[in-house]
N, CA, C and O atoms as a Tripos MOL2 file, in Angstrom:
@<TRIPOS>MOLECULE
protein
  264   263    66     0     0
PROTEIN
NO_CHARGES

@<TRIPOS>ATOM
      1 N          -1.8140  -10.4960   10.3590 N.3       1 MET1
      2 CA         -1.1770  -10.0830    9.1320 C.3       1 MET1
      3 C          -1.2560  -11.2540    8.1590 C.2       1 MET1
      4 O          -1.0010  -12.4040    8.5170 O.2       1 MET1
      5 N          -1.6170  -10.9270    6.9190 N.am      2 THR2
      6 CA         -1.7400  -11.9330    5.8720 C.3       2 THR2
      7 C          -0.8660  -11.5350    4.6900 C.2       2 THR2
      8 O          -0.8500  -10.3710    4.2920 O.2       2 THR2
      9 N          -0.1390  -12.4970    4.1290 N.am      3 THR3
     10 CA          0.6600  -12.2300    2.9390 C.3       3 THR3
     11 C          -0.2560  -12.1910    1.7240 C.2       3 THR3
     12 O          -1.1260  -13.0470    1.5620 O.2       3 THR3
     13 N          -0.0530  -11.1910    0.8710 N.am      4 ILE4
     14 CA         -0.8090  -11.0650   -0.3700 C.3       4 ILE4
     15 C           0.0990  -11.5270   -1.5000 C.2       4 ILE4
     16 O           1.1980  -11.0030   -1.6790 O.2       4 ILE4
     17 N          -0.3620  -12.5040   -2.2550 N.am      5 SER5
     18 CA          0.4660  -13.0130   -3.3490 C.3       5 SER5
     19 C           0.2210  -12.2030   -4.6130 C.2       5 SER5
     20 O          -0.7850  -11.5020   -4.7250 O.2       5 SER5
     21 N           1.1290  -12.3000   -5.5470 N.am      6 GLY6
     22 CA          0.9560  -11.6430   -6.8360 C.3       6 GLY6
     23 C           1.8850  -10.4810   -7.0870 C.2       6 GLY6
     24 O           1.9370   -9.9690   -8.2050 O.2       6 GLY6
     25 N           2.6260  -10.0450   -6.0700 N.am      7 GLY7
     26 CA          3.5790   -8.9650   -6.2850 C.3       7 GLY7
     27 C           4.7430   -9.4500   -7.1280 C.2       7 GLY7
     28 O           5.2480  -10.5530   -6.9200 O.2       7 GLY7
     29 N           5.1690   -8.6340   -8.0740 N.am      8 ILE8
     30 CA          6.2710   -9.0400   -8.9450 C.3       8 ILE8
     31 C           7.6160   -8.8390   -8.2520 C.2       8 ILE8
     32 O           8.4710   -9.7250   -8.2660 O.2       8 ILE8
     33 N           7.7920   -7.6630   -7.6440 N.am      9 SER9
     34 CA          9.0960   -7.3790   -7.0290 C.3       9 SER9
     35 C           8.9710   -6.8860   -5.5900 C.2       9 SER9
     36 O           9.9850   -6.6120   -4.9480 O.2       9 SER9
     37 N           7.7530   -6.7690   -5.0740 N.am     10 ASN10
     38 CA          7.5370   -6.2680   -3.7240 C.3      10 ASN10
     39 C           6.8960   -7.3470   -2.8540 C.2      10 ASN10
     40 O           6.2450   -8.2610   -3.3600 O.2      10 ASN10
     41 N           7.0870   -7.2320   -1.5510 N.am     11 ALA11
     42 CA          6.3640   -8.0790   -0.6050 C.3      11 ALA11
     43 C           5.1400   -7.2900   -0.1490 C.2      11 ALA11
     44 O           5.2680   -6.1350    0.2570 O.2      11 ALA11
     45 N           3.9490   -7.9020   -0.2110 N.am     12 LEU12
     46 CA          2.7040   -7.2430    0.1500 C.3      12 LEU12
     47 C           2.0410   -7.9740    1.3180 C.2      12 LEU12
     48 O           1.9950   -9.2040    1.3520 O.2      12 LEU12
     49 N           1.5270   -7.1930    2.2780 N.am     13 PHE13
     50 CA          0.8770   -7.7630    3.4530 C.3      13 PHE13
     51 C          -0.3990   -6.9890    3.7620 C.2      13 PHE13
     52 O          -0.4310   -5.7660    3.6330 O.2      13 PHE13
     53 N          -1.4400   -7.6930    4.1660 N.am     14 LYS14
     54 CA         -2.6580   -7.0630    4.6750 C.3      14 LYS14
     55 C          -2.5810   -7.1380    6.1920 C.2      14 LYS14
     56 O          -2.4640   -8.2230    6.7620 O.2      14 LYS14
     57 N          -2.6490   -5.9760    6.8460 N.am     15 VAL15
     58 CA         -2.5580   -5.8930    8.3020 C.3      15 VAL15
     59 C          -3.9120   -5.4240    8.8200 C.2      15 VAL15
     60 O          -4.3820   -4.3510    8.4440 O.2      15 VAL15
     61 N          -4.5390   -6.2210    9.6770 N.am     16 GLU16
     62 CA         -5.8680   -5.9070   10.1880 C.3      16 GLU16
     63 C          -5.8270   -5.6680   11.6840 C.2      16 GLU16
     64 O          -5.0340   -6.2800   12.4000 O.2      16 GLU16
     65 N          -6.6970   -4.7630   12.1560 N.am     17 SER17
     66 CA         -6.8290   -4.5680   13.6030 C.3      17 SER17
     67 C          -7.5410   -5.7810   14.1810 C.2      17 SER17
     68 O          -8.3520   -6.4160   13.5060 O.2      17 SER17
     69 N          -7.2350   -6.0970   15.4300 N.am     18 VAL18
     70 CA         -7.7550   -7.3020   16.0620 C.3      18 VAL18
     71 C          -8.5050   -6.9290   17.3360 C.2      18 VAL18
     72 O          -8.1320   -5.9900   18.0400 O.2      18 VAL18
     73 N          -9.5680   -7.6770   17.6200 N.am     19 GLY19
     74 CA        -10.2840   -7.4870   18.8760 C.3      19 GLY19
     75 C         -11.2160   -6.2970   18.8450 C.2      19 GLY19
     76 O         -11.7720   -5.9530   17.8010 O.2      19 GLY19
     77 N         -11.3840   -5.6700   19.9960 N.am     20 ASN20
     78 CA        -12.3080   -4.5590   20.1580 C.3      20 ASN20
     79 C         -11.6490   -3.2210   19.8850 C.2      20 ASN20
     80 O         -11.8950   -2.2580   20.6130 O.2      20 ASN20
     81 N         -10.8440   -3.1370   18.8870 N.am     21 VAL21
     82 CA        -10.1410   -1.9010   18.5570 C.3      21 VAL21
     83 C         -11.0170   -1.0750   17.6370 C.2      21 VAL21
     84 O         -11.4350   -1.5510   16.5820 O.2      21 VAL21
     85 N         -11.2970    0.1530   18.0260 N.am     22 SER22
     86 CA        -12.1230    1.0220   17.1800 C.3      22 SER22
     87 C         -11.2290    2.0010   16.4360 C.2      22 SER22
     88 O         -11.3820    3.2180   16.5390 O.2      22 SER22
     89 N         -10.3110    1.4500   15.7000 N.am     23 VAL23
     90 CA         -9.3470    2.2520   14.9450 C.3      23 VAL23
     91 C          -9.7250    2.1970   13.4680 C.2      23 VAL23
     92 O         -10.0620    1.1360   12.9420 O.2      23 VAL23
     93 N          -9.6660    3.3390   12.8130 N.am     24 GLU24
     94 CA         -9.9100    3.3990   11.3680 C.3      24 GLU24
     95 C          -8.5890    3.6510   10.6780 C.2      24 GLU24
     96 O          -7.8290    4.4700   11.1940 O.2      24 GLU24
     97 N          -8.2460    3.0500    9.5940 N.am     25 PRO25
     98 CA         -8.9930    1.9620    8.9690 C.3      25 PRO25
     99 C          -8.7980    0.6580    9.7260 C.2      25 PRO25
    100 O          -7.8860    0.5390   10.5450 O.2      25 PRO25
    101 N          -9.6470   -0.3090    9.4550 N.am     26 HIS26
    102 CA         -9.5490   -1.6030   10.1290 C.3      26 HIS26
    103 C          -8.4990   -2.5010    9.4830 C.2      26 HIS26
    104 O          -8.0630   -3.4850   10.0810 O.2      26 HIS26
    105 N          -8.0990   -2.1610    8.2700 N.am     27 ALA27
    106 CA         -7.0750   -2.9310    7.5720 C.3      27 ALA27
    107 C          -6.2750   -1.9940    6.6790 C.2      27 ALA27
    108 O          -6.7980   -1.0160    6.1450 O.2      27 ALA27
    109 N          -4.9920   -2.3160    6.5310 N.am     28 ILE28
    110 CA         -4.1240   -1.5700    5.6240 C.3      28 ILE28
    111 C          -3.3170   -2.5570    4.7970 C.2      28 ILE28
    112 O          -3.1840   -3.7270    5.1570 O.2      28 ILE28
    113 N          -2.7850   -2.0750    3.6940 N.am     29 VAL29
    114 CA         -1.8380   -2.8640    2.8990 C.3      29 VAL29
    115 C          -0.4580   -2.2870    3.1520 C.2      29 VAL29
    116 O          -0.2400   -1.0830    3.0210 O.2      29 VAL29
    117 N           0.4550   -3.1440    3.5090 N.am     30 LEU30
    118 CA          1.8430   -2.7610    3.7520 C.3      30 LEU30
    119 C           2.6720   -3.3210    2.6090 C.2      30 LEU30
    120 O           2.6360   -4.5200    2.3320 O.2      30 LEU30
    121 N           3.4200   -2.4450    1.9470 N.am     31 ARG31
    122 CA          4.2550   -2.8770    0.8310 C.3      31 ARG31
    123 C           5.7110   -2.6450    1.1850 C.2      31 ARG31
    124 O           6.0990   -1.5440    1.5780 O.2      31 ARG31
    125 N           6.5130   -3.6900    1.0440 N.am     32 VAL32
    126 CA          7.9540   -3.5990    1.2390 C.3      32 VAL32
    127 C           8.5810   -3.7120   -0.1390 C.2      32 VAL32
    128 O           8.4790   -4.7410   -0.8070 O.2      32 VAL32
    129 N           9.2350   -2.6280   -0.5490 N.am     33 TYR33
    130 CA          9.8050   -2.5870   -1.8850 C.3      33 TYR33
    131 C          10.9200   -3.6150   -2.0350 C.2      33 TYR33
    132 O          11.6960   -3.8520   -1.1090 O.2      33 TYR33
    133 N          10.9860   -4.2220   -3.2230 N.am     34 GLY34
    134 CA         12.0420   -5.1670   -3.5270 C.3      34 GLY34
    135 C          13.3640   -4.4620   -3.7890 C.2      34 GLY34
    136 O          13.4020   -3.2470   -3.9850 O.2      34 GLY34
    137 N          14.4320   -5.2190   -3.7910 N.am     35 ASP35
    138 CA         15.7670   -4.6720   -4.0340 C.3      35 ASP35
    139 C          15.8630   -4.0490   -5.4220 C.2      35 ASP35
    140 O          15.4750   -4.6570   -6.4200 O.2      35 ASP35
    141 N          16.3850   -2.8330   -5.4660 N.am     36 ASN36
    142 CA         16.7060   -2.1240   -6.7160 C.3      36 ASN36
    143 C          15.4990   -1.7950   -7.5920 C.2      36 ASN36
    144 O          15.6780   -1.4750   -8.7670 O.2      36 ASN36
    145 N          14.2810   -1.8610   -7.0630 N.am     37 THR37
    146 CA         13.1170   -1.5520   -7.8990 C.3      37 THR37
    147 C          13.0560   -0.0820   -8.2810 C.2      37 THR37
    148 O          12.3750    0.2780   -9.2410 O.2      37 THR37
    149 N          13.7610    0.7760   -7.5410 N.am     38 GLU38
    150 CA         13.7770    2.1990   -7.8890 C.3      38 GLU38
    151 C          14.4660    2.4350   -9.2360 C.2      38 GLU38
    152 O          14.3590    3.5220   -9.8050 O.2      38 GLU38
    153 N          15.1680    1.4270   -9.7440 N.am     39 LYS39
    154 CA         15.8370    1.5670  -11.0400 C.3      39 LYS39
    155 C          14.8530    1.5160  -12.2010 C.2      39 LYS39
    156 O          15.1570    2.0040  -13.2900 O.2      39 LYS39
    157 N          13.6690    0.9270  -11.9820 N.am     40 PHE40
    158 CA         12.7010    0.8570  -13.0710 C.3      40 PHE40
    159 C          11.3060    1.3570  -12.7010 C.2      40 PHE40
    160 O          10.4050    1.3280  -13.5390 O.2      40 PHE40
    161 N          11.1070    1.8160  -11.4550 N.am     41 VAL41
    162 CA          9.8180    2.3710  -11.0380 C.3      41 VAL41
    163 C          10.0580    3.7470  -10.4210 C.2      41 VAL41
    164 O          10.8640    3.8840   -9.5000 O.2      41 VAL41
    165 N           9.3660    4.7540  -10.9220 N.am     42 ASN42
    166 CA          9.4350    6.0940  -10.3540 C.3      42 ASN42
    167 C           8.4170    6.1520   -9.2140 C.2      42 ASN42
    168 O           7.2190    6.2830   -9.4660 O.2      42 ASN42
    169 N           8.8790    6.0550   -7.9620 N.am     43 ARG43
    170 CA          7.9910    5.9680   -6.8040 C.3      43 ARG43
    171 C           7.1580    7.2290   -6.6020 C.2      43 ARG43
    172 O           5.9910    7.1340   -6.2210 O.2      43 ARG43
    173 N           7.7250    8.4030   -6.8470 N.am     44 GLU44
    174 CA          6.9700    9.6450   -6.6880 C.3      44 GLU44
    175 C           5.7980    9.6890   -7.6620 C.2      44 GLU44
    176 O           4.6880   10.0690   -7.2910 O.2      44 GLU44
    177 N           6.0490    9.3000   -8.8990 N.am     45 GLU45
    178 CA          4.9870    9.2690   -9.9070 C.3      45 GLU45
    179 C           3.9350    8.2170   -9.5520 C.2      45 GLU45
    180 O           2.7370    8.4420   -9.7300 O.2      45 GLU45
    181 N           4.3810    7.0970   -9.0630 N.am     46 GLU46
    182 CA          3.4690    6.0230   -8.6630 C.3      46 GLU46
    183 C           2.5220    6.4900   -7.5520 C.2      46 GLU46
    184 O           1.3250    6.2070   -7.6010 O.2      46 GLU46
    185 N           3.0480    7.2010   -6.5560 N.am     47 VAL47
    186 CA          2.2260    7.7070   -5.4560 C.3      47 VAL47
    187 C           1.2050    8.7160   -5.9750 C.2      47 VAL47
    188 O           0.0420    8.6790   -5.5740 O.2      47 VAL47
    189 N           1.6260    9.6100   -6.8580 N.am     48 GLU48
    190 CA          0.6980   10.5860   -7.4320 C.3      48 GLU48
    191 C          -0.4480    9.8930   -8.1640 C.2      48 GLU48
    192 O          -1.6010   10.3060   -8.0450 O.2      48 GLU48
    193 N          -0.1380    8.8520   -8.9150 N.am     49 ILE49
    194 CA         -1.1660    8.1050   -9.6370 C.3      49 ILE49
    195 C          -2.1220    7.4380   -8.6530 C.2      49 ILE49
    196 O          -3.3360    7.4910   -8.8490 O.2      49 ILE49
    197 N          -1.5990    6.8090   -7.5980 N.am     50 MET50
    198 CA         -2.4500    6.1440   -6.6060 C.3      50 MET50
    199 C          -3.3280    7.1480   -5.8660 C.2      50 MET50
    200 O          -4.4870    6.8480   -5.5780 O.2      50 MET50
    201 N          -2.8040    8.3360   -5.5510 N.am     51 GLN51
    202 CA         -3.5990    9.3690   -4.8850 C.3      51 GLN51
    203 C          -4.7140    9.8730   -5.7970 C.2      51 GLN51
    204 O          -5.8320   10.1080   -5.3400 O.2      51 GLN51
    205 N          -4.4170   10.0370   -7.0730 N.am     52 THR52
    206 CA         -5.4310   10.4650   -8.0360 C.3      52 THR52
    207 C          -6.5280    9.4120   -8.1650 C.2      52 THR52
    208 O          -7.7110    9.7500   -8.1830 O.2      52 THR52
    209 N          -6.1490    8.1520   -8.2530 N.am     53 LEU53
    210 CA         -7.1390    7.0790   -8.3310 C.3      53 LEU53
    211 C          -8.0520    7.0890   -7.1050 C.2      53 LEU53
    212 O          -9.2650    6.9170   -7.2330 O.2      53 LEU53
    213 N          -7.4740    7.2900   -5.9160 N.am     54 HIS54
    214 CA         -8.2810    7.3390   -4.6970 C.3      54 HIS54
    215 C          -9.2750    8.5020   -4.7490 C.2      54 HIS54
    216 O         -10.4510    8.3330   -4.4280 O.2      54 HIS54
    217 N          -8.8030    9.6660   -5.1510 N.am     55 LYS55
    218 CA         -9.6720   10.8460   -5.2250 C.3      55 LYS55
    219 C         -10.8450   10.6170   -6.1680 C.2      55 LYS55
    220 O         -11.9250   11.1710   -5.9630 O.2      55 LYS55
    221 N         -10.6390    9.8030   -7.2000 N.am     56 GLU56
    222 CA        -11.6890    9.5130   -8.1770 C.3      56 GLU56
    223 C         -12.5260    8.2910   -7.7890 C.2      56 GLU56
    224 O         -13.4080    7.8810   -8.5420 O.2      56 GLU56
    225 N         -12.2510    7.7060   -6.6090 N.am     57 GLY57
    226 CA        -13.0410    6.5740   -6.1270 C.3      57 GLY57
    227 C         -12.6130    5.2130   -6.6220 C.2      57 GLY57
    228 O         -13.3790    4.2540   -6.5220 O.2      57 GLY57
    229 N         -11.3920    5.1000   -7.1610 N.am     58 PHE58
    230 CA        -10.9380    3.8400   -7.7330 C.3      58 PHE58
    231 C          -9.8330    3.1430   -6.9460 C.2      58 PHE58
    232 O          -9.3050    2.1320   -7.4080 O.2      58 PHE58
    233 N          -9.4800    3.6410   -5.8020 N.am     59 GLY59
    234 CA         -8.4170    2.9960   -5.0530 C.3      59 GLY59
    235 C          -8.4650    3.3820   -3.5880 C.2      59 GLY59
    236 O          -9.1960    4.2960   -3.2080 O.2      59 GLY59
    237 N          -7.6950    2.6940   -2.7660 N.am     60 PRO60
    238 CA         -7.6660    2.9860   -1.3390 C.3      60 PRO60
    239 C          -6.9270    4.2850   -1.0370 C.2      60 PRO60
    240 O          -6.1730    4.7870   -1.8710 O.2      60 PRO60
    241 N          -7.1440    4.8150    0.1390 N.am     61 LYS61
    242 CA         -6.4080    5.9820    0.5920 C.3      61 LYS61
    243 C          -4.9330    5.6360    0.6770 C.2      61 LYS61
    244 O          -4.5670    4.5440    1.1130 O.2      61 LYS61
    245 N          -4.0920    6.5640    0.2610 N.am     62 VAL62
    246 CA         -2.6450    6.3620    0.2760 C.3      62 VAL62
    247 C          -2.0630    7.2070    1.3860 C.2      62 VAL62
    248 O          -2.2060    8.4300    1.3830 O.2      62 VAL62
    249 N          -1.4070    6.5630    2.3350 N.am     63 GLY63
    250 CA         -0.7550    7.2830    3.4210 C.3      63 GLY63
    251 C           0.7340    7.0660    3.3630 C.2      63 GLY63
    252 O           1.2020    5.9550    3.1150 O.2      63 GLY63
    253 N           1.4820    8.1320    3.5920 N.am     64 LEU64
    254 CA          2.9370    8.0490    3.5350 C.3      64 LEU64
    255 C           3.5580    8.7050    4.7330 C.2      64 LEU64
    256 O           3.0830    9.7420    5.1960 O.2      64 LEU64
    257 N           4.6070    8.1200    5.2370 N.am     65 ASP65
    258 CA          5.4560    8.7620    6.2440 C.3      65 ASP65
    259 C           6.6810    9.2410    5.5270 C.2      65 ASP65
    260 O           7.4240    8.4440    4.9530 O.2      65 ASP65
    261 N           6.9060   10.5520    5.5510 N.am     66 THR66
    262 CA          8.0830   11.0750    4.8460 C.3      66 THR66
    263 C           9.0660   11.6580    5.8140 C.2      66 THR66
    264 O          10.1190   12.1470    5.4060 O.2      66 THR66
@<TRIPOS>BOND
     1     1     2 1
     2     2     3 1
     3     3     4 2
     4     3     5 am
     5     5     6 1
     6     6     7 1
     7     7     8 2
     8     7     9 am
     9     9    10 1
    10    10    11 1
    11    11    12 2
    12    11    13 am
    13    13    14 1
    14    14    15 1
    15    15    16 2
    16    15    17 am
    17    17    18 1
    18    18    19 1
    19    19    20 2
    20    19    21 am
    21    21    22 1
    22    22    23 1
    23    23    24 2
    24    23    25 am
    25    25    26 1
    26    26    27 1
    27    27    28 2
    28    27    29 am
    29    29    30 1
    30    30    31 1
    31    31    32 2
    32    31    33 am
    33    33    34 1
    34    34    35 1
    35    35    36 2
    36    35    37 am
    37    37    38 1
    38    38    39 1
    39    39    40 2
    40    39    41 am
    41    41    42 1
    42    42    43 1
    43    43    44 2
    44    43    45 am
    45    45    46 1
    46    46    47 1
    47    47    48 2
    48    47    49 am
    49    49    50 1
    50    50    51 1
    51    51    52 2
    52    51    53 am
    53    53    54 1
    54    54    55 1
    55    55    56 2
    56    55    57 am
    57    57    58 1
    58    58    59 1
    59    59    60 2
    60    59    61 am
    61    61    62 1
    62    62    63 1
    63    63    64 2
    64    63    65 am
    65    65    66 1
    66    66    67 1
    67    67    68 2
    68    67    69 am
    69    69    70 1
    70    70    71 1
    71    71    72 2
    72    71    73 am
    73    73    74 1
    74    74    75 1
    75    75    76 2
    76    75    77 am
    77    77    78 1
    78    78    79 1
    79    79    80 2
    80    79    81 am
    81    81    82 1
    82    82    83 1
    83    83    84 2
    84    83    85 am
    85    85    86 1
    86    86    87 1
    87    87    88 2
    88    87    89 am
    89    89    90 1
    90    90    91 1
    91    91    92 2
    92    91    93 am
    93    93    94 1
    94    94    95 1
    95    95    96 2
    96    95    97 am
    97    97    98 1
    98    98    99 1
    99    99   100 2
   100    99   101 am
   101   101   102 1
   102   102   103 1
   103   103   104 2
   104   103   105 am
   105   105   106 1
   106   106   107 1
   107   107   108 2
   108   107   109 am
   109   109   110 1
   110   110   111 1
   111   111   112 2
   112   111   113 am
   113   113   114 1
   114   114   115 1
   115   115   116 2
   116   115   117 am
   117   117   118 1
   118   118   119 1
   119   119   120 2
   120   119   121 am
   121   121   122 1
   122   122   123 1
   123   123   124 2
   124   123   125 am
   125   125   126 1
   126   126   127 1
   127   127   128 2
   128   127   129 am
   129   129   130 1
   130   130   131 1
   131   131   132 2
   132   131   133 am
   133   133   134 1
   134   134   135 1
   135   135   136 2
   136   135   137 am
   137   137   138 1
   138   138   139 1
   139   139   140 2
   140   139   141 am
   141   141   142 1
   142   142   143 1
   143   143   144 2
   144   143   145 am
   145   145   146 1
   146   146   147 1
   147   147   148 2
   148   147   149 am
   149   149   150 1
   150   150   151 1
   151   151   152 2
   152   151   153 am
   153   153   154 1
   154   154   155 1
   155   155   156 2
   156   155   157 am
   157   157   158 1
   158   158   159 1
   159   159   160 2
   160   159   161 am
   161   161   162 1
   162   162   163 1
   163   163   164 2
   164   163   165 am
   165   165   166 1
   166   166   167 1
   167   167   168 2
   168   167   169 am
   169   169   170 1
   170   170   171 1
   171   171   172 2
   172   171   173 am
   173   173   174 1
   174   174   175 1
   175   175   176 2
   176   175   177 am
   177   177   178 1
   178   178   179 1
   179   179   180 2
   180   179   181 am
   181   181   182 1
   182   182   183 1
   183   183   184 2
   184   183   185 am
   185   185   186 1
   186   186   187 1
   187   187   188 2
   188   187   189 am
   189   189   190 1
   190   190   191 1
   191   191   192 2
   192   191   193 am
   193   193   194 1
   194   194   195 1
   195   195   196 2
   196   195   197 am
   197   197   198 1
   198   198   199 1
   199   199   200 2
   200   199   201 am
   201   201   202 1
   202   202   203 1
   203   203   204 2
   204   203   205 am
   205   205   206 1
   206   206   207 1
   207   207   208 2
   208   207   209 am
   209   209   210 1
   210   210   211 1
   211   211   212 2
   212   211   213 am
   213   213   214 1
   214   214   215 1
   215   215   216 2
   216   215   217 am
   217   217   218 1
   218   218   219 1
   219   219   220 2
   220   219   221 am
   221   221   222 1
   222   222   223 1
   223   223   224 2
   224   223   225 am
   225   225   226 1
   226   226   227 1
   227   227   228 2
   228   227   229 am
   229   229   230 1
   230   230   231 1
   231   231   232 2
   232   231   233 am
   233   233   234 1
   234   234   235 1
   235   235   236 2
   236   235   237 am
   237   237   238 1
   238   238   239 1
   239   239   240 2
   240   239   241 am
   241   241   242 1
   242   242   243 1
   243   243   244 2
   244   243   245 am
   245   245   246 1
   246   246   247 1
   247   247   248 2
   248   247   249 am
   249   249   250 1
   250   250   251 1
   251   251   252 2
   252   251   253 am
   253   253   254 1
   254   254   255 1
   255   255   256 2
   256   255   257 am
   257   257   258 1
   258   258   259 1
   259   259   260 2
   260   259   261 am
   261   261   262 1
   262   262   263 1
   263   263   264 2
@<TRIPOS>SUBSTRUCTURE
     1 MET1         2 RESIDUE 1 A MET
     2 THR2         6 RESIDUE 1 A THR
     3 THR3        10 RESIDUE 1 A THR
     4 ILE4        14 RESIDUE 1 A ILE
     5 SER5        18 RESIDUE 1 A SER
     6 GLY6        22 RESIDUE 1 A GLY
     7 GLY7        26 RESIDUE 1 A GLY
     8 ILE8        30 RESIDUE 1 A ILE
     9 SER9        34 RESIDUE 1 A SER
    10 ASN10       38 RESIDUE 1 A ASN
    11 ALA11       42 RESIDUE 1 A ALA
    12 LEU12       46 RESIDUE 1 A LEU
    13 PHE13       50 RESIDUE 1 A PHE
    14 LYS14       54 RESIDUE 1 A LYS
    15 VAL15       58 RESIDUE 1 A VAL
    16 GLU16       62 RESIDUE 1 A GLU
    17 SER17       66 RESIDUE 1 A SER
    18 VAL18       70 RESIDUE 1 A VAL
    19 GLY19       74 RESIDUE 1 A GLY
    20 ASN20       78 RESIDUE 1 A ASN
    21 VAL21       82 RESIDUE 1 A VAL
    22 SER22       86 RESIDUE 1 A SER
    23 VAL23       90 RESIDUE 1 A VAL
    24 GLU24       94 RESIDUE 1 A GLU
    25 PRO25       98 RESIDUE 1 A PRO
    26 HIS26      102 RESIDUE 1 A HIS
    27 ALA27      106 RESIDUE 1 A ALA
    28 ILE28      110 RESIDUE 1 A ILE
    29 VAL29      114 RESIDUE 1 A VAL
    30 LEU30      118 RESIDUE 1 A LEU
    31 ARG31      122 RESIDUE 1 A ARG
    32 VAL32      126 RESIDUE 1 A VAL
    33 TYR33      130 RESIDUE 1 A TYR
    34 GLY34      134 RESIDUE 1 A GLY
    35 ASP35      138 RESIDUE 1 A ASP
    36 ASN36      142 RESIDUE 1 A ASN
    37 THR37      146 RESIDUE 1 A THR
    38 GLU38      150 RESIDUE 1 A GLU
    39 LYS39      154 RESIDUE 1 A LYS
    40 PHE40      158 RESIDUE 1 A PHE
    41 VAL41      162 RESIDUE 1 A VAL
    42 ASN42      166 RESIDUE 1 A ASN
    43 ARG43      170 RESIDUE 1 A ARG
    44 GLU44      174 RESIDUE 1 A GLU
    45 GLU45      178 RESIDUE 1 A GLU
    46 GLU46      182 RESIDUE 1 A GLU
    47 VAL47      186 RESIDUE 1 A VAL
    48 GLU48      190 RESIDUE 1 A GLU
    49 ILE49      194 RESIDUE 1 A ILE
    50 MET50      198 RESIDUE 1 A MET
    51 GLN51      202 RESIDUE 1 A GLN
    52 THR52      206 RESIDUE 1 A THR
    53 LEU53      210 RESIDUE 1 A LEU
    54 HIS54      214 RESIDUE 1 A HIS
    55 LYS55      218 RESIDUE 1 A LYS
    56 GLU56      222 RESIDUE 1 A GLU
    57 GLY57      226 RESIDUE 1 A GLY
    58 PHE58      230 RESIDUE 1 A PHE
    59 GLY59      234 RESIDUE 1 A GLY
    60 PRO60      238 RESIDUE 1 A PRO
    61 LYS61      242 RESIDUE 1 A LYS
    62 VAL62      246 RESIDUE 1 A VAL
    63 GLY63      250 RESIDUE 1 A GLY
    64 LEU64      254 RESIDUE 1 A LEU
    65 ASP65      258 RESIDUE 1 A ASP
    66 THR66      262 RESIDUE 1 A THR
């Protein structure tokens, strides 16, 4: 796991599979939301935008556990 710098209010990490693991994807980005960020960021709208970007080839696949 590697910390990704540059987040304004969230903690970002790149998590990669290790060794002879044939799991897809080989790396994911894990985002831990900062305190009270829901007061100025609409998370549902943000996810819709990220999913649209992925569908158009401009961003990674977005997976959610709900």
